[in-house]
mmCIF file as gemmi writes it, N, C-alpha and C atoms, coordinates in Angstrom:
data_model
loop_
_atom_site.group_PDB
_atom_site.id
_atom_site.type_symbol
_atom_site.label_atom_id
_atom_site.label_alt_id
_atom_site.label_comp_id
_atom_site.label_asym_id
_atom_site.label_entity_id
_atom_site.label_seq_id
_atom_site.pdbx_PDB_ins_code
_atom_site.Cartn_x
_atom_site.Cartn_y
_atom_site.Cartn_z
_atom_site.occupancy
_atom_site.B_iso_or_equiv
_atom_site.pdbx_formal_charge
_atom_site.auth_seq_id
_atom_site.auth_asym_id
_atom_site.pdbx_PDB_model_num
ATOM 1 N N . MET Axp A 1 ? 10.161 24.893 -9.693 1 0 ? 1 A 1
ATOM 2 C CA . MET Axp A 1 ? 9.273 26.03 -9.722 1 0 ? 1 A 1
ATOM 3 C C . MET Axp A 1 ? 8.52 26.051 -11.053 1 0 ? 1 A 1
ATOM 4 N N . THR Axp A 2 ? 7.227 26.092 -10.958 1 0 ? 2 A 1
ATOM 5 C CA . THR Axp A 2 ? 6.365 26.008 -12.131 1 0 ? 2 A 1
ATOM 6 C C . THR Axp A 2 ? 6.681 27.081 -13.169 1 0 ? 2 A 1
ATOM 7 N N . GLU Axp A 3 ? 6.849 28.31 -12.709 1 0 ? 3 A 1
ATOM 8 C CA . GLU Axp A 3 ? 7.026 29.42 -13.651 1 0 ? 3 A 1
ATOM 9 C C . GLU Axp A 3 ? 8.384 29.438 -14.335 1 0 ? 3 A 1
ATOM 10 N N . VAL Axp A 4 ? 9.321 28.646 -13.847 1 0 ? 4 A 1
ATOM 11 C CA . VAL Axp A 4 ? 10.647 28.6 -14.466 1 0 ? 4 A 1
ATOM 12 C C . VAL Axp A 4 ? 10.836 27.265 -15.18 1 0 ? 4 A 1
ATOM 13 N N . PHE Axp A 5 ? 11.004 26.213 -14.432 1 0 ? 5 A 1
ATOM 14 C CA . PHE Axp A 5 ? 11.379 24.921 -15.01 1 0 ? 5 A 1
ATOM 15 C C . PHE Axp A 5 ? 10.271 24.312 -15.863 1 0 ? 5 A 1
ATOM 16 N N . VAL Axp A 6 ? 9.07 24.308 -15.362 1 0 ? 6 A 1
ATOM 17 C CA . VAL Axp A 6 ? 7.971 23.713 -16.128 1 0 ? 6 A 1
ATOM 18 C C . VAL Axp A 6 ? 7.603 24.6 -17.316 1 0 ? 6 A 1
ATOM 19 N N . ALA Axp A 7 ? 7.471 25.883 -17.068 1 0 ? 7 A 1
ATOM 20 C CA . ALA Axp A 7 ? 7.06 26.796 -18.144 1 0 ? 7 A 1
ATOM 21 C C . ALA Axp A 7 ? 8.095 26.859 -19.266 1 0 ? 7 A 1
ATOM 22 N N . PHE Axp A 8 ? 9.37 26.996 -18.939 1 0 ? 8 A 1
ATOM 23 C CA . PHE Axp A 8 ? 10.388 27.092 -19.982 1 0 ? 8 A 1
ATOM 24 C C . PHE Axp A 8 ? 10.473 25.799 -20.794 1 0 ? 8 A 1
ATOM 25 N N . THR Axp A 9 ? 10.406 24.672 -20.123 1 0 ? 9 A 1
ATOM 26 C CA . THR Axp A 9 ? 10.437 23.384 -20.829 1 0 ? 9 A 1
ATOM 27 C C . THR Axp A 9 ? 9.208 23.239 -21.72 1 0 ? 9 A 1
ATOM 28 N N . THR Axp A 10 ? 8.07 23.608 -21.198 1 0 ? 10 A 1
ATOM 29 C CA . THR Axp A 10 ? 6.819 23.523 -21.955 1 0 ? 10 A 1
ATOM 30 C C . THR Axp A 10 ? 6.86 24.409 -23.187 1 0 ? 10 A 1
ATOM 31 N N . LEU Axp A 11 ? 7.253 25.66 -23.021 1 0 ? 11 A 1
ATOM 32 C CA . LEU Axp A 11 ? 7.295 26.594 -24.143 1 0 ? 11 A 1
ATOM 33 C C . LEU Axp A 11 ? 8.304 26.152 -25.198 1 0 ? 11 A 1
ATOM 34 N N . SER Axp A 12 ? 9.421 25.606 -24.771 1 0 ? 12 A 1
ATOM 35 C CA . SER Axp A 12 ? 10.423 25.105 -25.716 1 0 ? 12 A 1
ATOM 36 C C . SER Axp A 12 ? 9.893 23.911 -26.503 1 0 ? 12 A 1
ATOM 37 N N . ALA Axp A 13 ? 9.231 22.985 -25.801 1 0 ? 13 A 1
ATOM 38 C CA . ALA Axp A 13 ? 8.674 21.807 -26.473 1 0 ? 13 A 1
ATOM 39 C C . ALA Axp A 13 ? 7.578 22.206 -27.459 1 0 ? 13 A 1
ATOM 40 N N . LEU Axp A 14 ? 6.742 23.159 -27.076 1 0 ? 14 A 1
ATOM 41 C CA . LEU Axp A 14 ? 5.702 23.64 -27.988 1 0 ? 14 A 1
ATOM 42 C C . LEU Axp A 14 ? 6.325 24.287 -29.226 1 0 ? 14 A 1
ATOM 43 N N . ALA Axp A 15 ? 7.39 25.043 -29.025 1 0 ? 15 A 1
ATOM 44 C CA . ALA Axp A 15 ? 8.071 25.698 -30.151 1 0 ? 15 A 1
ATOM 45 C C . ALA Axp A 15 ? 8.673 24.682 -31.117 1 0 ? 15 A 1
ATOM 46 N N . GLU Axp A 16 ? 8.997 23.507 -30.607 1 0 ? 16 A 1
ATOM 47 C CA . GLU Axp A 16 ? 9.549 22.434 -31.451 1 0 ? 16 A 1
ATOM 48 C C . GLU Axp A 16 ? 8.456 21.581 -32.096 1 0 ? 16 A 1
ATOM 49 N N . GLY Axp A 17 ? 7.2 21.898 -31.801 1 0 ? 17 A 1
ATOM 50 C CA . GLY Axp A 17 ? 6.088 21.2 -32.432 1 0 ? 17 A 1
ATOM 51 C C . GLY Axp A 17 ? 5.508 20.038 -31.647 1 0 ? 17 A 1
ATOM 52 N N . PHE Axp A 18 ? 5.919 19.87 -30.406 1 0 ? 18 A 1
ATOM 53 C CA . PHE Axp A 18 ? 5.397 18.779 -29.591 1 0 ? 18 A 1
ATOM 54 C C . PHE Axp A 18 ? 4.04 19.141 -29.003 1 0 ? 18 A 1
ATOM 55 N N . ASP Axp A 19 ? 3.204 18.124 -28.785 1 0 ? 19 A 1
ATOM 56 C CA . ASP Axp A 19 ? 2.006 18.285 -27.968 1 0 ? 19 A 1
ATOM 57 C C . ASP Axp A 19 ? 2.469 18.194 -26.521 1 0 ? 19 A 1
ATOM 58 N N . VAL Axp A 20 ? 2.038 19.135 -25.694 1 0 ? 20 A 1
ATOM 59 C CA . VAL Axp A 20 ? 2.517 19.176 -24.32 1 0 ? 20 A 1
ATOM 60 C C . VAL Axp A 20 ? 1.336 19.117 -23.356 1 0 ? 20 A 1
ATOM 61 N N . PHE Axp A 21 ? 1.46 18.233 -22.398 1 0 ? 21 A 1
ATOM 62 C CA . PHE Axp A 21 ? 0.479 18.09 -21.328 1 0 ? 21 A 1
ATOM 63 C C . PHE Axp A 21 ? 1.19 18.407 -20.023 1 0 ? 21 A 1
ATOM 64 N N . VAL Axp A 22 ? 0.728 19.415 -19.317 1 0 ? 22 A 1
ATOM 65 C CA . VAL Axp A 22 ? 1.343 19.825 -18.064 1 0 ? 22 A 1
ATOM 66 C C . VAL Axp A 22 ? 0.511 19.27 -16.915 1 0 ? 22 A 1
ATOM 67 N N . VAL Axp A 23 ? 1.152 18.5 -16.053 1 0 ? 23 A 1
ATOM 68 C CA . VAL Axp A 23 ? 0.477 17.944 -14.882 1 0 ? 23 A 1
ATOM 69 C C . VAL Axp A 23 ? 0.584 18.997 -13.775 1 0 ? 23 A 1
ATOM 70 N N . THR Axp A 24 ? -0.49 19.746 -13.606 1 0 ? 24 A 1
ATOM 71 C CA . THR Axp A 24 ? -0.448 20.948 -12.771 1 0 ? 24 A 1
ATOM 72 C C . THR Axp A 24 ? -0.187 20.681 -11.298 1 0 ? 24 A 1
ATOM 73 N N . ASP Axp A 25 ? -0.604 19.533 -10.812 1 0 ? 25 A 1
ATOM 74 C CA . ASP Axp A 25 ? -0.377 19.251 -9.398 1 0 ? 25 A 1
ATOM 75 C C . ASP Axp A 25 ? 0.899 18.457 -9.155 1 0 ? 25 A 1
ATOM 76 N N . ALA Axp A 26 ? 1.8 18.454 -10.143 1 0 ? 26 A 1
ATOM 77 C CA . ALA Axp A 26 ? 3.079 17.759 -9.994 1 0 ? 26 A 1
ATOM 78 C C . ALA Axp A 26 ? 4.236 18.747 -9.871 1 0 ? 26 A 1
ATOM 79 N N . SER Axp A 27 ? 3.925 20.008 -9.715 1 0 ? 27 A 1
ATOM 80 C CA . SER Axp A 27 ? 4.966 21.006 -9.508 1 0 ? 27 A 1
ATOM 81 C C . SER Axp A 27 ? 4.407 22.092 -8.591 1 0 ? 27 A 1
ATOM 82 N N . GLY Axp A 28 ? 5.271 22.961 -8.147 1 0 ? 28 A 1
ATOM 83 C CA . GLY Axp A 28 ? 4.821 24.006 -7.246 1 0 ? 28 A 1
ATOM 84 C C . GLY Axp A 28 ? 5.637 25.265 -7.408 1 0 ? 28 A 1
ATOM 85 N N . THR Axp A 29 ? 5.236 26.284 -6.703 1 0 ? 29 A 1
ATOM 86 C CA . THR Axp A 29 ? 5.939 27.563 -6.738 1 0 ? 29 A 1
ATOM 87 C C . THR Axp A 29 ? 5.672 28.31 -5.443 1 0 ? 29 A 1
ATOM 88 N N . PHE Axp A 30 ? 6.062 29.561 -5.413 1 0 ? 30 A 1
ATOM 89 C CA . PHE Axp A 30 ? 6.031 30.314 -4.166 1 0 ? 30 A 1
ATOM 90 C C . PHE Axp A 30 ? 4.677 30.874 -3.771 1 0 ? 30 A 1
ATOM 91 N N . ASN Axp A 31 ? 3.851 31.214 -4.752 1 0 ? 31 A 1
ATOM 92 C CA . ASN Axp A 31 ? 2.534 31.739 -4.4 1 0 ? 31 A 1
ATOM 93 C C . ASN Axp A 31 ? 1.52 31.482 -5.505 1 0 ? 31 A 1
ATOM 94 N N . GLU Axp A 32 ? 0.272 31.711 -5.17 1 0 ? 32 A 1
ATOM 95 C CA . GLU Axp A 32 ? -0.837 31.389 -6.075 1 0 ? 32 A 1
ATOM 96 C C . GLU Axp A 32 ? -0.819 32.227 -7.353 1 0 ? 32 A 1
ATOM 97 N N . LEU Axp A 33 ? -0.521 33.515 -7.246 1 0 ? 33 A 1
ATOM 98 C CA . LEU Axp A 33 ? -0.484 34.379 -8.427 1 0 ? 33 A 1
ATOM 99 C C . LEU Axp A 33 ? 0.569 33.916 -9.42 1 0 ? 33 A 1
ATOM 100 N N . THR Axp A 34 ? 1.738 33.567 -8.917 1 0 ? 34 A 1
ATOM 101 C CA . THR Axp A 34 ? 2.819 33.09 -9.78 1 0 ? 34 A 1
ATOM 102 C C . THR Axp A 34 ? 2.425 31.792 -10.463 1 0 ? 34 A 1
ATOM 103 N N . ARG Axp A 35 ? 1.81 30.886 -9.706 1 0 ? 35 A 1
ATOM 104 C CA . ARG Axp A 35 ? 1.379 29.596 -10.257 1 0 ? 35 A 1
ATOM 105 C C . ARG Axp A 35 ? 0.367 29.805 -11.379 1 0 ? 35 A 1
ATOM 106 N N . HIS Axp A 36 ? -0.656 30.614 -11.117 1 0 ? 36 A 1
ATOM 107 C CA . HIS Axp A 36 ? -1.705 30.831 -12.123 1 0 ? 36 A 1
ATOM 108 C C . HIS Axp A 36 ? -1.182 31.587 -13.342 1 0 ? 36 A 1
ATOM 109 N N . SER Axp A 37 ? -0.262 32.492 -13.134 1 0 ? 37 A 1
ATOM 110 C CA . SER Axp A 37 ? 0.345 33.204 -14.27 1 0 ? 37 A 1
ATOM 111 C C . SER Axp A 37 ? 1.096 32.231 -15.17 1 0 ? 37 A 1
ATOM 112 N N . ALA Axp A 38 ? 1.833 31.321 -14.565 1 0 ? 38 A 1
ATOM 113 C CA . ALA Axp A 38 ? 2.57 30.321 -15.347 1 0 ? 38 A 1
ATOM 114 C C . ALA Axp A 38 ? 1.601 29.402 -16.087 1 0 ? 38 A 1
ATOM 115 N N . TRP Axp A 39 ? 0.553 28.942 -15.408 1 0 ? 39 A 1
ATOM 116 C CA . TRP Axp A 39 ? -0.439 28.093 -16.07 1 0 ? 39 A 1
ATOM 117 C C . TRP Axp A 39 ? -1.085 28.817 -17.242 1 0 ? 39 A 1
ATOM 118 N N . ASP Axp A 40 ? -1.44 30.079 -17.035 1 0 ? 40 A 1
ATOM 119 C CA . ASP Axp A 40 ? -2.064 30.858 -18.113 1 0 ? 40 A 1
ATOM 120 C C . ASP Axp A 40 ? -1.121 30.98 -19.31 1 0 ? 40 A 1
ATOM 121 N N . ARG Axp A 41 ? 0.136 31.279 -19.032 1 0 ? 41 A 1
ATOM 122 C CA . ARG Axp A 41 ? 1.102 31.441 -20.118 1 0 ? 41 A 1
ATOM 123 C C . ARG Axp A 41 ? 1.242 30.153 -20.924 1 0 ? 41 A 1
ATOM 124 N N . MET Axp A 42 ? 1.373 29.027 -20.232 1 0 ? 42 A 1
ATOM 125 C CA . MET Axp A 42 ? 1.528 27.744 -20.922 1 0 ? 42 A 1
ATOM 126 C C . MET Axp A 42 ? 0.271 27.369 -21.692 1 0 ? 42 A 1
ATOM 127 N N . SER Axp A 43 ? -0.869 27.581 -21.073 1 0 ? 43 A 1
ATOM 128 C CA . SER Axp A 43 ? -2.139 27.249 -21.706 1 0 ? 43 A 1
ATOM 129 C C . SER Axp A 43 ? -2.363 28.09 -22.959 1 0 ? 43 A 1
ATOM 130 N N . GLN Axp A 44 ? -2.103 29.38 -22.877 1 0 ? 44 A 1
ATOM 131 C CA . GLN Axp A 44 ? -2.288 30.261 -24.031 1 0 ? 44 A 1
ATOM 132 C C . GLN Axp A 44 ? -1.318 29.929 -25.157 1 0 ? 44 A 1
ATOM 133 N N . ALA Axp A 45 ? -0.185 29.328 -24.809 1 0 ? 45 A 1
ATOM 134 C CA . ALA Axp A 45 ? 0.788 28.923 -25.829 1 0 ? 45 A 1
ATOM 135 C C . ALA Axp A 45 ? 0.412 27.592 -26.478 1 0 ? 45 A 1
ATOM 136 N N . GLY Axp A 46 ? -0.581 26.881 -25.904 1 0 ? 46 A 1
ATOM 137 C CA . GLY Axp A 46 ? -1.046 25.635 -26.514 1 0 ? 46 A 1
ATOM 138 C C . GLY Axp A 46 ? -0.887 24.387 -25.681 1 0 ? 46 A 1
ATOM 139 N N . ALA Axp A 47 ? -0.351 24.51 -24.479 1 0 ? 47 A 1
ATOM 140 C CA . ALA Axp A 47 ? -0.222 23.337 -23.61 1 0 ? 47 A 1
ATOM 141 C C . ALA Axp A 47 ? -1.584 22.972 -23.04 1 0 ? 47 A 1
ATOM 142 N N . GLN Axp A 48 ? -1.765 21.695 -22.786 1 0 ? 48 A 1
ATOM 143 C CA . GLN Axp A 48 ? -2.987 21.223 -22.152 1 0 ? 48 A 1
ATOM 144 C C . GLN Axp A 48 ? -2.684 20.963 -20.68 1 0 ? 48 A 1
ATOM 145 N N . LEU Axp A 49 ? -3.449 21.598 -19.803 1 0 ? 49 A 1
ATOM 146 C CA . LEU Axp A 49 ? -3.238 21.464 -18.365 1 0 ? 49 A 1
ATOM 147 C C . LEU Axp A 49 ? -4.104 20.343 -17.82 1 0 ? 49 A 1
ATOM 148 N N . MET Axp A 50 ? -3.492 19.478 -17.016 1 0 ? 50 A 1
ATOM 149 C CA . MET Axp A 50 ? -4.182 18.321 -16.446 1 0 ? 50 A 1
ATOM 150 C C . MET Axp A 50 ? -3.714 18.106 -15.017 1 0 ? 50 A 1
ATOM 151 N N . THR Axp A 51 ? -4.402 17.239 -14.297 1 0 ? 51 A 1
ATOM 152 C CA . THR Axp A 51 ? -3.954 16.794 -12.977 1 0 ? 51 A 1
ATOM 153 C C . THR Axp A 51 ? -3.445 15.358 -13.096 1 0 ? 51 A 1
ATOM 154 N N . TRP Axp A 52 ? -2.768 14.891 -12.056 1 0 ? 52 A 1
ATOM 155 C CA . TRP Axp A 52 ? -2.255 13.513 -12.095 1 0 ? 52 A 1
ATOM 156 C C . TRP Axp A 52 ? -3.409 12.523 -12.225 1 0 ? 52 A 1
ATOM 157 N N . PHE Axp A 53 ? -4.554 12.827 -11.613 1 0 ? 53 A 1
ATOM 158 C CA . PHE Axp A 53 ? -5.702 11.925 -11.697 1 0 ? 53 A 1
ATOM 159 C C . PHE Axp A 53 ? -6.236 11.873 -13.126 1 0 ? 53 A 1
ATOM 160 N N . GLY Axp A 54 ? -6.278 13.027 -13.79 1 0 ? 54 A 1
ATOM 161 C CA . GLY Axp A 54 ? -6.703 13.067 -15.185 1 0 ? 54 A 1
ATOM 162 C C . GLY Axp A 54 ? -5.781 12.252 -16.08 1 0 ? 54 A 1
ATOM 163 N N . VAL Axp A 55 ? -4.483 12.37 -15.851 1 0 ? 55 A 1
ATOM 164 C CA . VAL Axp A 55 ? -3.513 11.59 -16.627 1 0 ? 55 A 1
ATOM 165 C C . VAL Axp A 55 ? -3.738 10.093 -16.398 1 0 ? 55 A 1
ATOM 166 N N . ALA Axp A 56 ? -3.884 9.704 -15.137 1 0 ? 56 A 1
ATOM 167 C CA . ALA Axp A 56 ? -4.093 8.288 -14.812 1 0 ? 56 A 1
ATOM 168 C C . ALA Axp A 56 ? -5.358 7.757 -15.486 1 0 ? 56 A 1
ATOM 169 N N . CYS Axp A 57 ? -6.424 8.541 -15.447 1 0 ? 57 A 1
ATOM 170 C CA . CYS Axp A 57 ? -7.683 8.098 -16.066 1 0 ? 57 A 1
ATOM 171 C C . CYS Axp A 57 ? -7.557 7.978 -17.581 1 0 ? 57 A 1
ATOM 172 N N . GLU Axp A 58 ? -6.862 8.919 -18.203 1 0 ? 58 A 1
ATOM 173 C CA . GLU Axp A 58 ? -6.679 8.828 -19.658 1 0 ? 58 A 1
ATOM 174 C C . GLU Axp A 58 ? -5.816 7.639 -20.041 1 0 ? 58 A 1
ATOM 175 N N . LEU Axp A 59 ? -4.796 7.362 -19.262 1 0 ? 59 A 1
ATOM 176 C CA . LEU Axp A 59 ? -3.946 6.211 -19.558 1 0 ? 59 A 1
ATOM 177 C C . LEU Axp A 59 ? -4.697 4.905 -19.36 1 0 ? 59 A 1
ATOM 178 N N . HIS Axp A 60 ? -5.584 4.873 -18.382 1 0 ? 60 A 1
ATOM 179 C CA . HIS Axp A 60 ? -6.342 3.659 -18.095 1 0 ? 60 A 1
ATOM 180 C C . HIS Axp A 60 ? -7.347 3.353 -19.203 1 0 ? 60 A 1
ATOM 181 N N . ARG Axp A 61 ? -8.095 4.362 -19.608 1 0 ? 61 A 1
ATOM 182 C CA . ARG Axp A 61 ? -9.082 4.323 -20.686 1 0 ? 61 A 1
ATOM 183 C C . ARG Axp A 61 ? -10.26 3.382 -20.446 1 0 ? 61 A 1
ATOM 184 N N . ASN Axp A 62 ? -10.022 2.092 -20.211 1 0 ? 62 A 1
ATOM 185 C CA . ASN Axp A 62 ? -11.098 1.116 -20.1 1 0 ? 62 A 1
ATOM 186 C C . ASN Axp A 62 ? -11.234 0.682 -18.648 1 0 ? 62 A 1
ATOM 187 N N . TRP Axp A 63 ? -12.275 1.155 -17.977 1 0 ? 63 A 1
ATOM 188 C CA . TRP Axp A 63 ? -12.44 0.88 -16.546 1 0 ? 63 A 1
ATOM 189 C C . TRP Axp A 63 ? -12.954 -0.534 -16.278 1 0 ? 63 A 1
ATOM 190 N N . ARG Axp A 64 ? -13.289 -1.279 -17.321 1 0 ? 64 A 1
ATOM 191 C CA . ARG Axp A 64 ? -13.721 -2.664 -17.116 1 0 ? 64 A 1
ATOM 192 C C . ARG Axp A 64 ? -12.536 -3.57 -16.826 1 0 ? 64 A 1
ATOM 193 N N . ASN Axp A 65 ? -11.364 -3.173 -17.269 1 0 ? 65 A 1
ATOM 194 C CA . ASN Axp A 65 ? -10.151 -3.954 -17.038 1 0 ? 65 A 1
ATOM 195 C C . ASN Axp A 65 ? -9.211 -3.153 -16.153 1 0 ? 65 A 1
ATOM 196 N N . ASN Axp A 66 ? -8.942 -3.668 -14.97 1 0 ? 66 A 1
ATOM 197 C CA . ASN Axp A 66 ? -8.063 -2.96 -14.049 1 0 ? 66 A 1
ATOM 198 C C . ASN Axp A 66 ? -6.605 -3.13 -14.466 1 0 ? 66 A 1
ATOM 199 N N . ILE Axp A 67 ? -5.927 -2.019 -14.648 1 0 ? 67 A 1
ATOM 200 C CA . ILE Axp A 67 ? -4.494 -2.082 -14.86 1 0 ? 67 A 1
ATOM 201 C C . ILE Axp A 67 ? -3.877 -2.353 -13.498 1 0 ? 67 A 1
ATOM 202 N N . GLU Axp A 68 ? -3.039 -3.355 -13.431 1 0 ? 68 A 1
ATOM 203 C CA . GLU Axp A 68 ? -2.472 -3.76 -12.147 1 0 ? 68 A 1
ATOM 204 C C . GLU Axp A 68 ? -1.846 -2.577 -11.436 1 0 ? 68 A 1
ATOM 205 N N . GLY Axp A 69 ? -2.309 -2.345 -10.231 1 0 ? 69 A 1
ATOM 206 C CA . GLY Axp A 69 ? -1.754 -1.291 -9.403 1 0 ? 69 A 1
ATOM 207 C C . GLY Axp A 69 ? -2.486 0.029 -9.473 1 0 ? 69 A 1
ATOM 208 N N . LEU Axp A 70 ? -3.265 0.264 -10.541 1 0 ? 70 A 1
ATOM 209 C CA . LEU Axp A 70 ? -3.939 1.552 -10.646 1 0 ? 70 A 1
ATOM 210 C C . LEU Axp A 70 ? -5.015 1.708 -9.581 1 0 ? 70 A 1
ATOM 211 N N . ASP Axp A 71 ? -5.83 0.67 -9.371 1 0 ? 71 A 1
ATOM 212 C CA . ASP Axp A 71 ? -6.841 0.755 -8.323 1 0 ? 71 A 1
ATOM 213 C C . ASP Axp A 71 ? -6.209 1.044 -6.969 1 0 ? 71 A 1
ATOM 214 N N . SER Axp A 72 ? -5.12 0.373 -6.656 1 0 ? 72 A 1
ATOM 215 C CA . SER Axp A 72 ? -4.495 0.596 -5.342 1 0 ? 72 A 1
ATOM 216 C C . SER Axp A 72 ? -3.919 2.008 -5.256 1 0 ? 72 A 1
ATOM 217 N N . LEU Axp A 73 ? -3.376 2.524 -6.347 1 0 ? 73 A 1
ATOM 218 C CA . LEU Axp A 73 ? -2.868 3.892 -6.351 1 0 ? 73 A 1
ATOM 219 C C . LEU Axp A 73 ? -3.994 4.886 -6.101 1 0 ? 73 A 1
ATOM 220 N N . LEU Axp A 74 ? -5.085 4.723 -6.832 1 0 ? 74 A 1
ATOM 221 C CA . LEU Axp A 74 ? -6.202 5.656 -6.697 1 0 ? 74 A 1
ATOM 222 C C . LEU Axp A 74 ? -6.866 5.554 -5.336 1 0 ? 74 A 1
ATOM 223 N N . THR Axp A 75 ? -7.081 4.349 -4.841 1 0 ? 75 A 1
ATOM 224 C CA . THR Axp A 75 ? -7.738 4.205 -3.542 1 0 ? 75 A 1
ATOM 225 C C . THR Axp A 75 ? -6.849 4.685 -2.396 1 0 ? 75 A 1
ATOM 226 N N . LYS Axp A 76 ? -5.549 4.601 -2.573 1 0 ? 76 A 1
ATOM 227 C CA . LYS Axp A 76 ? -4.629 5.071 -1.529 1 0 ? 76 A 1
ATOM 228 C C . LYS Axp A 76 ? -4.63 6.595 -1.44 1 0 ? 76 A 1
ATOM 229 N N . HIS Axp A 77 ? -4.718 7.273 -2.568 1 0 ? 77 A 1
ATOM 230 C CA . HIS Axp A 77 ? -4.575 8.723 -2.589 1 0 ? 77 A 1
ATOM 231 C C . HIS Axp A 77 ? -5.89 9.498 -2.677 1 0 ? 77 A 1
ATOM 232 N N . ILE Axp A 78 ? -6.975 8.805 -2.998 1 0 ? 78 A 1
ATOM 233 C CA . ILE Axp A 78 ? -8.263 9.491 -3.133 1 0 ? 78 A 1
ATOM 234 C C . ILE Axp A 78 ? -9.313 8.725 -2.323 1 0 ? 78 A 1
ATOM 235 N N . PRO Axp A 79 ? -9.537 9.134 -1.078 1 0 ? 79 A 1
ATOM 236 C CA . PRO Axp A 79 ? -10.487 8.417 -0.216 1 0 ? 79 A 1
ATOM 237 C C . PRO Axp A 79 ? -11.886 8.284 -0.822 1 0 ? 79 A 1
ATOM 238 N N . ASP Axp A 80 ? -12.373 9.3 -1.505 1 0 ? 80 A 1
ATOM 239 C CA . ASP Axp A 80 ? -13.713 9.203 -2.11 1 0 ? 80 A 1
ATOM 240 C C . ASP Axp A 80 ? -13.757 8.13 -3.195 1 0 ? 80 A 1
ATOM 241 N N . TYR Axp A 81 ? -12.664 7.977 -3.928 1 0 ? 81 A 1
ATOM 242 C CA . TYR Axp A 81 ? -12.593 6.913 -4.927 1 0 ? 81 A 1
ATOM 243 C C . TYR Axp A 81 ? -12.615 5.552 -4.244 1 0 ? 81 A 1
ATOM 244 N N . ARG Axp A 82 ? -11.891 5.426 -3.145 1 0 ? 82 A 1
ATOM 245 C CA . ARG Axp A 82 ? -11.884 4.171 -2.387 1 0 ? 82 A 1
ATOM 246 C C . ARG Axp A 82 ? -13.297 3.831 -1.938 1 0 ? 82 A 1
ATOM 247 N N . ASN Axp A 83 ? -14.031 4.818 -1.431 1 0 ? 83 A 1
ATOM 248 C CA . ASN Axp A 83 ? -15.41 4.591 -0.998 1 0 ? 83 A 1
ATOM 249 C C . ASN Axp A 83 ? -16.293 4.142 -2.157 1 0 ? 83 A 1
ATOM 250 N N . LEU Axp A 84 ? -16.112 4.76 -3.312 1 0 ? 84 A 1
ATOM 251 C CA . LEU Axp A 84 ? -16.876 4.377 -4.499 1 0 ? 84 A 1
ATOM 252 C C . LEU Axp A 84 ? -16.584 2.942 -4.894 1 0 ? 84 A 1
ATOM 253 N N . MET Axp A 85 ? -15.305 2.565 -4.92 1 0 ? 85 A 1
ATOM 254 C CA . MET Axp A 85 ? -14.928 1.214 -5.314 1 0 ? 85 A 1
ATOM 255 C C . MET Axp A 85 ? -15.426 0.174 -4.305 1 0 ? 85 A 1
ATOM 256 N N . THR Axp A 86 ? -15.384 0.51 -3.026 1 0 ? 86 A 1
ATOM 257 C CA . THR Axp A 86 ? -15.881 -0.393 -1.99 1 0 ? 86 A 1
ATOM 258 C C . THR Axp A 86 ? -17.385 -0.616 -2.166 1 0 ? 86 A 1
ATOM 259 N N . SER Axp A 87 ? -18.122 0.472 -2.393 1 0 ? 87 A 1
ATOM 260 C CA . SER Axp A 87 ? -19.571 0.358 -2.599 1 0 ? 87 A 1
ATOM 261 C C . SER Axp A 87 ? -19.886 -0.463 -3.846 1 0 ? 87 A 1
ATOM 262 N N . TYR Axp A 88 ? -19.151 -0.22 -4.913 1 0 ? 88 A 1
ATOM 263 C CA . TYR Axp A 88 ? -19.371 -0.964 -6.15 1 0 ? 88 A 1
ATOM 264 C C . TYR Axp A 88 ? -19.091 -2.458 -5.952 1 0 ? 88 A 1
ATOM 265 N N . ALA Axp A 89 ? -18.002 -2.755 -5.27 1 0 ? 89 A 1
ATOM 266 C CA . ALA Axp A 89 ? -17.646 -4.161 -5.023 1 0 ? 89 A 1
ATOM 267 C C . ALA Axp A 89 ? -18.741 -4.859 -4.211 1 0 ? 89 A 1
ATOM 268 N N . GLN Axp A 90 ? -19.276 -4.17 -3.228 1 0 ? 90 A 1
ATOM 269 C CA . GLN Axp A 90 ? -20.326 -4.763 -2.41 1 0 ? 90 A 1
ATOM 270 C C . GLN Axp A 90 ? -21.605 -4.983 -3.206 1 0 ? 90 A 1
ATOM 271 N N . LEU Axp A 91 ? -21.931 -4.065 -4.071 1 0 ? 91 A 1
ATOM 272 C CA . LEU Axp A 91 ? -23.158 -4.18 -4.874 1 0 ? 91 A 1
ATOM 273 C C . LEU Axp A 91 ? -23.047 -5.263 -5.941 1 0 ? 91 A 1
ATOM 274 N N . THR Axp A 92 ? -21.864 -5.483 -6.46 1 0 ? 92 A 1
ATOM 275 C CA . THR Axp A 92 ? -21.713 -6.44 -7.553 1 0 ? 92 A 1
ATOM 276 C C . THR Axp A 92 ? -21.209 -7.799 -7.118 1 0 ? 92 A 1
ATOM 277 N N . SER Axp A 93 ? -20.887 -7.959 -5.854 1 0 ? 93 A 1
ATOM 278 C CA . SER Axp A 93 ? -20.398 -9.26 -5.391 1 0 ? 93 A 1
ATOM 279 C C . SER Axp A 93 ? -21.525 -10.289 -5.392 1 0 ? 93 A 1
ATOM 280 N N . LYS Axp A 94 ? -21.165 -11.513 -5.691 1 0 ? 94 A 1
ATOM 281 C CA . LYS Axp A 94 ? -22.151 -12.593 -5.698 1 0 ? 94 A 1
ATOM 282 C C . LYS Axp A 94 ? -22.308 -13.088 -4.266 1 0 ? 94 A 1
ATOM 283 N N . LYS Axp A 95 ? -23.537 -13.189 -3.856 1 0 ? 95 A 1
ATOM 284 C CA . LYS Axp A 95 ? -23.812 -13.625 -2.483 1 0 ? 95 A 1
ATOM 285 C C . LYS Axp A 95 ? -24.146 -15.082 -2.426 1 0 ? 95 A 1
């Protein structure tokens, strides 16, 4: 539950001086109000809220070099990304 396990861990880590990045779509709770209240509390305390896609993109950094498996992960879970990569491959392929 976001408002308990994620929030308490986040607030404790921030109190110890850590930089904290919360992957917002990697946890859940019972309703939207509770979720947003927890996000607001963590954010106001100094945590940075991100999605799993944002984390993956930051870890990748250089899109000219494919990290093995990242393209397949993104294309499997994000159909629009798969379409973009397919179009790019077709445009840049040597005929």
